[in-house]
C-alpha positions in Angstrom: 36.5 19.4 -3.2 34.8 16.5 -4.4 31.2 16.6 -5.5 28.5 14.5 -3.4 27.1 11.7 -5.2 23.3 11.7 -4.5 22.5 8.5 -6.5 22.6 6.3 -3.2 20.3 8.7 -1.4 17.6 8.6 -4.6 17.8 4.9 -4.6 17.6 4.5 -0.8 14.4 6.9 -1.0 12.8 4.9 -4.0 13.4 1.5 -1.9 11.8 3.0 1.3 8.5 4.0 -0.9 8.3 0.7 -2.8 8.6 -1.0 0.3 6.0 1.3 1.9 3.8 0.5 -1.0 4.2 -3.2 -0.8 2.9 -3.0 2.9 -0.2 -1.2 2.0 -2.5 -4.0 1.1 -1.6 -5.9 4.4 -2.4 -2.8 6.4 -5.5 -1.6 4.5 -6.9 -5.3 4.4 -6.4 -5.6 8.1 -7.8 -2.3 9.2 -11.1 -2.8 6.6 -11.3 -6.2 8.3 -11.4 -5.1 11.9 -13.9 -2.5 10.7 -16.2 -4.5 9.0 -16.0 -7.3 11.5 -17.0 -4.7 14.4 -19.7 -3.2 12.3 -21.1 -6.4 11.3 -21.2 -5.1 7.7 -21.1 -8.5 5.9 -23.5 -10.6 8.1 -22.5 -14.1 8.1 -19.2 -13.9 5.8 -17.8 -11.7 8.3 -14.0 -11.5 8.5 -13.1 -13.2 5.1 -15.2 -10.8 3.3 -13.8 -8.0 5.0 -10.2 -9.0 4.4 -11.1 -9.7 0.7 -12.4 -6.3 0.2 -9.5 -4.7 2.2 -6.9 -6.4 -0.1 -8.8 -5.5 -3.2 -8.4 -1.7 -2.0 -5.1 -2.2 -1.0 -3.9 -3.8 -4.2 -5.5 -0.9 -5.9 -3.5 1.5 -4.0 -0.2 -0.6 -4.5 -0.6 -0.4 -8.2 -1.3 3.3 -8.4 1.6 4.0 -6.0 4.1 1.9 -7.9 3.1 3.3 -11.3 3.3 6.9 -10.0 6.9 6.0 -8.5 8.2 4.1 -11.7 6.8 6.9 -14.2 7.5 9.8 -12.2 3.9 11.1 -12.7 1.7 12.5 -9.7 -1.7 11.4 -10.0 
């Protein structure tokens, strides 16, 4: 009986995690933008400041996730 090769499964899992990490900034930016606009946190700046703040949070999450995936460390 041949031994099963699990490399494909690990590559598929890693690709799935990386694609999820890449979508993070978009989703977080949108959600923070919606919340900030509804609460009118930013006054006259409105939607743009909310999106920029959300993208900053999202890119930070992206960097931490990719670093964790590529180094194999859990933070």
